C-alpha positions as CSV (number, residue, x, y, z in Angstrom):
1,M,-19.5,-13.1,-6.9
2,D,-16.8,-15.1,-5.1
3,L,-14.6,-13.0,-2.7
4,R,-11.5,-15.1,-3.4
5,D,-11.9,-14.7,-7.1
6,V,-12.2,-11.0,-6.8
7,A,-9.1,-10.9,-4.5
8,G,-7.2,-12.9,-7.1
9,E,-8.0,-10.3,-9.8
10,L,-7.2,-7.3,-7.5
11,Y,-3.8,-8.7,-6.4
12,A,-2.9,-9.5,-10.0
13,A,-3.5,-5.8,-11.0
14,A,-0.9,-3.1,-10.8
15,P,-0.8,-1.4,-7.4
16,A,-1.7,1.9,-9.0
17,D,-4.9,0.4,-10.2
18,F,-5.8,-1.4,-7.0
19,I,-8.1,1.2,-5.4
20,A,-10.1,1.9,-8.6
21,K,-10.6,-1.8,-9.3
22,R,-11.5,-2.5,-5.7
23,N,-14.2,0.2,-5.8
24,A,-15.5,-1.1,-9.1
25,A,-15.7,-4.6,-7.8
26,A,-17.5,-3.5,-4.6
27,A,-19.9,-1.5,-6.7
28,E,-21.0,-4.6,-8.6
29,A,-21.3,-6.8,-5.5
30,D,-24.1,-7.3,-3.1
31,R,-23.9,-5.3,0.2
32,S,-22.3,-8.1,2.2
33,T,-19.6,-9.0,-0.4
34,A,-19.0,-5.4,-1.1
35,K,-18.2,-4.7,2.6
36,Q,-15.7,-7.6,2.5
37,I,-14.1,-6.4,-0.7
38,K,-13.6,-2.9,0.8
39,T,-11.5,-4.5,3.6
40,L,-9.0,-5.9,1.1
41,R,-5.8,-3.9,1.7
42,K,-3.6,-2.4,-1.0
43,P,-0.3,-4.4,-1.2
44,S,3.0,-2.8,-0.3
45,A,5.5,-2.4,-3.2
46,S,7.5,-5.4,-2.2
47,A,4.3,-7.5,-1.8
48,A,3.0,-6.4,-5.2
49,A,6.4,-7.4,-6.8
50,I,6.2,-10.9,-5.2
51,N,2.6,-11.4,-6.3
52,A,3.6,-10.4,-9.9
53,L,6.5,-12.9,-9.7
54,V,4.2,-15.7,-8.6
55,R,1.9,-15.1,-11.5
56,E,4.4,-14.3,-14.2
57,H,7.3,-16.6,-13.2
58,P,5.8,-19.5,-11.2
59,D,8.6,-21.9,-12.1
60,L,11.3,-19.5,-10.9
61,V,9.4,-19.0,-7.6
62,G,9.0,-22.7,-7.3
63,D,12.7,-23.3,-7.8
64,V,13.5,-20.7,-5.0
65,L,11.1,-22.4,-2.6
66,D,12.4,-25.9,-3.5
67,I,15.8,-24.8,-2.3
68,G,14.4,-24.8,1.3
69,S,13.7,-28.6,1.5
70,R,17.1,-29.3,-0.2
71,M,18.9,-27.1,2.3
72,R,17.2,-28.7,5.2
73,D,18.4,-32.2,3.9
74,A,21.9,-30.9,3.5
75,F,22.0,-29.4,7.0
76,A,20.6,-32.7,8.5
77,S,23.4,-34.7,6.8
78,R,26.0,-32.0,7.7
79,D,27.0,-31.9,4.0
80,R,29.0,-28.6,4.0
81,A,29.8,-28.7,0.3
82,E,26.1,-29.1,-0.5
83,I,25.2,-26.3,1.9
84,R,27.7,-23.9,0.2
85,A,26.5,-24.9,-3.3
86,L,22.8,-24.6,-2.4
87,T,23.5,-21.2,-0.7
88,Q,25.1,-20.0,-3.9
89,E,22.3,-21.4,-5.9
90,R,19.8,-19.7,-3.7
91,Q,21.5,-16.3,-4.2
92,R,21.6,-16.8,-8.0
93,L,17.9,-17.6,-8.0
94,L,17.0,-14.6,-5.8
95,Q,19.1,-12.4,-8.1
96,R,17.1,-13.8,-11.1
97,A,13.9,-13.3,-9.4
98,T,14.6,-9.6,-8.7
99,D,16.3,-8.8,-12.0
100,G,14.4,-6.4,-14.2
101,L,11.9,-5.5,-11.6
102,D,13.2,-1.9,-11.4
103,L,12.8,-1.9,-7.6
104,S,14.4,0.5,-5.2
105,P,17.2,-0.9,-2.9
106,A,14.8,-1.0,0.1
107,V,12.0,-2.7,-1.8
108,Q,14.4,-5.3,-3.4
109,R,15.7,-6.0,0.1
110,E,12.2,-6.7,1.4
111,V,11.5,-8.9,-1.7
112,E,14.7,-11.0,-0.9
113,E,13.9,-11.2,2.8
114,T,10.4,-12.5,2.0
115,L,11.6,-15.1,-0.4
116,Q,14.3,-16.1,2.1
117,A,11.6,-16.5,4.8
118,A,9.6,-18.6,2.3
119,V,12.7,-20.8,1.8
120,I,13.0,-21.4,5.5
121,D,9.3,-21.5,6.6
122,P,6.5,-23.5,5.1
123,A,3.9,-21.0,6.3
124,A,5.7,-18.3,4.6
125,A,6.0,-20.4,1.4
126,A,2.3,-20.9,1.4
127,A,1.7,-17.2,1.8
128,V,4.0,-16.4,-1.1
129,R,2.3,-19.0,-3.3
130,S,-1.1,-17.5,-2.6
131,G,-0.2,-14.5,-4.8
132,M,-2.2,-12.3,-2.3
133,L,0.5,-10.9,-0.1
134,V,-0.1,-7.4,1.3
135,R,3.2,-7.0,3.2
136,A,6.7,-8.3,3.2
137,L,7.7,-11.3,5.4
138,E,10.6,-11.9,7.7
139,S,11.8,-15.0,9.5
140,T,14.1,-15.5,12.5
141,G,14.5,-19.1,11.6
142,L,13.5,-20.1,15.2
143,E,9.7,-19.6,15.1
144,Q,7.0,-20.1,12.5
145,V,6.5,-16.9,10.4
146,D,3.4,-15.0,11.4
147,V,1.4,-14.5,8.2
148,S,-1.9,-13.8,9.8
149,D,-2.0,-10.2,8.6
150,A,0.3,-10.6,5.6
151,V,-2.1,-12.3,3.3
152,A,-5.4,-10.8,2.0
153,L,-7.4,-13.9,2.7
154,P,-6.6,-16.9,4.9
155,V,-4.6,-19.6,3.2
156,E,-5.9,-23.2,3.6
157,V,-4.9,-24.8,6.9
158,E,-3.1,-27.7,5.1
159,D,-0.8,-25.2,3.5
160,F,0.5,-24.4,7.0
161,P,2.2,-27.6,8.3
162,A,3.2,-27.8,12.0
163,P,6.6,-26.4,12.8
164,N,9.4,-29.0,12.1
165,P,12.1,-29.3,14.8
166,R,14.5,-30.5,12.1
167,R,13.7,-27.3,10.1
168,R,14.5,-25.1,13.0
169,K,17.7,-26.9,13.7
170,A,18.7,-26.6,10.1
171,A,17.9,-22.8,10.1
172,T,19.9,-22.4,13.2
173,A,22.9,-24.2,11.8
174,E,22.7,-22.0,8.6
175,R,22.8,-18.9,10.7
176,A,25.8,-20.3,12.7
177,E,27.6,-21.0,9.5
178,A,26.9,-17.5,8.2
179,S,28.0,-16.0,11.5
180,E,31.3,-18.0,11.4
181,A,31.9,-16.8,7.9
182,E,31.3,-13.2,8.9
183,E,33.6,-13.5,12.0
184,R,36.3,-14.9,9.8
185,S,35.8,-12.0,7.4
186,E,36.0,-9.5,10.2
187,A,39.2,-11.1,11.6
188,E,40.9,-10.5,8.3
189,E,40.0,-6.8,8.4
190,P,42.0,-4.2,10.4
191,A,40.5,-3.7,13.9
192,E,38.6,-0.3,14.2
193,T,39.5,1.9,17.1
194,P,36.8,2.5,20.0
195,G,36.2,5.9,18.6
196,E,35.6,4.7,15.1
197,R,33.3,2.0,16.4
198,R,31.3,4.5,18.4
199,E,31.0,6.8,15.4
200,R,30.0,3.9,13.1
201,Q,27.3,2.9,15.7
202,R,26.1,6.5,16.0
203,R,25.7,6.7,12.2
204,L,24.0,3.4,12.1
205,R,21.4,4.4,14.8
206,A,20.8,7.7,13.0
207,A,20.3,5.9,9.7
208,E,17.9,3.4,11.4
209,K,15.9,6.3,12.9
210,D,15.8,8.1,9.5
211,L,14.6,5.0,7.9
212,E,11.9,4.4,10.5
213,R,10.7,8.0,10.1
214,A,10.7,7.7,6.2
215,R,8.8,4.5,6.3
216,S,6.2,5.9,8.8
217,D,5.8,9.0,6.6
218,A,5.4,6.8,3.5
219,E,2.8,4.6,5.2
220,A,0.9,7.6,6.4
221,T,1.0,9.2,2.9
222,E,-0.1,6.0,1.3
223,D,-3.1,5.7,3.8
224,E,-4.0,9.3,3.0
225,L,-3.8,8.7,-0.7
226,D,-6.0,5.6,-0.4
227,E,-8.6,7.7,1.5
228,T,-8.4,10.4,-1.1
229,V,-8.8,8.0,-3.9
230,D,-11.7,6.4,-2.2
231,R,-13.3,9.9,-1.6
232,R,-12.7,10.7,-5.3
233,G,-14.4,7.5,-6.3
234,D,-17.4,8.4,-4.2
235,L,-17.5,11.9,-5.6
236,E,-17.3,10.6,-9.2
237,A,-20.2,8.3,-8.5
238,E,-22.2,11.1,-7.1
239,R,-21.3,13.3,-10.1
240,D,-22.4,10.6,-12.5
241,R,-25.7,10.2,-10.5
242,L,-26.3,14.0,-10.7
243,Q,-25.4,14.1,-14.4
244,R,-28.0,11.4,-15.1
245,K,-30.6,13.4,-13.1
246,L,-29.7,16.5,-14.9
247,Q,-30.1,14.7,-18.3
248,R,-33.6,13.6,-17.2
249,V,-34.5,17.1,-16.2
250,V,-33.2,18.5,-19.5
251,D,-35.2,15.9,-21.4
252,D,-38.3,16.8,-19.4
253,L,-37.7,20.5,-20.0
254,T,-37.3,19.9,-23.8
255,E,-40.6,18.0,-23.8
256,T,-42.3,20.7,-21.7
257,R,-41.2,23.4,-24.1
258,A,-42.5,21.5,-27.0
259,A,-45.8,21.0,-25.2
260,E,-45.9,24.7,-24.4
261,R,-45.5,25.7,-28.0
262,S,-48.2,23.3,-29.1
263,L,-50.5,24.6,-26.5
264,R,-49.9,28.3,-27.4
265,A,-50.6,27.4,-31.1
266,R,-53.9,25.7,-30.0
267,L,-54.7,28.7,-27.8
268,T,-54.2,31.1,-30.7
269,D,-56.5,29.0,-32.9
270,A,-59.1,28.8,-30.0
271,Q,-59.0,32.6,-29.5
272,R,-59.4,33.2,-33.2
273,A,-62.4,30.8,-33.2
274,V,-63.9,32.7,-30.3
275,R,-63.6,36.0,-32.1
276,E,-65.1,34.6,-35.3
277,A,-68.0,33.1,-33.3
278,E,-68.6,36.5,-31.6
279,R,-68.7,38.2,-35.0
280,A,-71.1,35.6,-36.3
281,L,-73.3,36.2,-33.2
282,R,-73.3,39.9,-33.7
283,D,-74.2,39.5,-37.4
284,A,-77.1,37.2,-36.6
285,R,-78.5,39.8,-34.0
286,D,-78.3,42.6,-36.6
């Protein structure tokens, strides 16, 4: 049993079935492989959505990732019209990629951030193409995305080309362009008062803390659920073992009862024969 093949099947399954399928695969593997299978982590909701996209819509994902090289060329040539057109095309493709997935706003945002990271960074692109993501990705555009714990199994080294200074420069230029657009947009809006700004920042900090707590609670609950499902799997296996043992005992008991009835019948016949022999002996003496 090949670990990579098993991982491919697990990360193609629905997240709700992941633990049960992982336990089943581990039960069929040898001890060493089973131990490795048990270490495969359940994907987050956003990672599972991207893994499904890679398998179900590979052409669409390929189009999204292809935008990256085209945008790098556009930034290198300072073709602002092409940059704007590609940015709009990227947004359309990202919208197509997430349409119909029935995701929560937070999960959809993580999906978009992961795909955007893959557009900018070849390492992230290779991780996405693997179809074995376990968490979302995020890129600053300045450093290579760290995917060491984001993929279930290591992606081939050749899929992770060395950082390209041109790519970093292009990403920086893209962010600068976006920042300029945001500043222009803000300049057109009425300036907020210091009090309004403080209140907005206070609400923002409170919302960020609430989000962090909610994510922490969700992760803890998910870990507890995984442990509970694993425990249930162990108990079900023990129940099945005991049921098989009980069936063997029932079968043995049935056979023993049949043997007992046969022996009692033979004993009755033997006792009758003894009594008849005793009568015959007494008659012979008389």
